[in-house]
C-alpha positions as CSV (number, residue, x, y, z in Angstrom):
1,X,134.9,82.5,76.6
2,X,137.2,84.9,78.2
3,X,134.9,87.8,80.7
4,X,136.9,90.4,81.5
5,X,136.9,92.0,84.8
6,X,135.4,95.1,83.3
7,X,132.7,93.4,81.6
8,X,131.9,91.1,85.0
9,X,131.2,94.3,86.9
10,X,129.0,95.8,84.8
11,X,126.6,92.9,84.5
12,X,126.5,92.7,88.1
13,X,126.1,96.5,88.3
14,X,123.0,96.2,85.8
15,X,121.9,93.2,87.9
16,X,122.0,95.3,91.1
17,X,120.6,98.5,89.6
18,X,117.4,96.3,88.6
19,X,117.3,94.4,91.3
20,X,116.6,97.6,93.6
21,X,113.5,99.0,91.8
22,X,112.4,95.3,91.5
23,X,112.4,94.8,95.0
24,X,110.0,98.2,95.8
25,X,107.9,97.2,93.0
26,X,107.1,94.0,94.4
27,X,106.9,95.4,98.2
28,X,104.3,98.0,96.9
29,X,102.4,95.4,95.1
30,X,102.0,93.4,98.4
31,X,101.0,96.2,100.2
32,X,98.8,97.3,98.3
33,X,96.9,94.3,97.0
34,X,97.5,91.8,100.3
35,X,95.1,92.4,103.3
36,X,95.7,88.8,105.3
37,X,98.3,87.3,107.2
38,X,102.5,87.3,107.6
39,X,102.7,89.8,104.1
40,X,100.4,92.6,105.9
41,X,101.9,96.1,106.5
42,X,100.6,97.9,109.3
43,X,101.2,101.2,108.9
44,X,99.0,102.7,112.0
45,X,100.0,101.9,115.2
46,X,96.5,101.6,116.2
47,X,96.1,98.8,114.0
48,X,98.7,96.6,116.0
49,X,97.1,93.9,118.4
50,X,100.4,93.1,120.2
51,X,100.0,96.8,122.6
52,X,99.6,96.6,126.0
53,X,96.9,97.8,127.6
54,X,96.9,98.9,131.2
């Protein structure tokens, strides 16, 4: 089967167009549903335990 450049670029463009929103949907799911470990996104600086206190 011969695939032209236009077809290959179209398929690549569709893949990228679907991958970008899927990445944000996955990150949003993790942010809302995972409350532990490395995957936790800390949005408030006071939650960080790596601050130096004088």
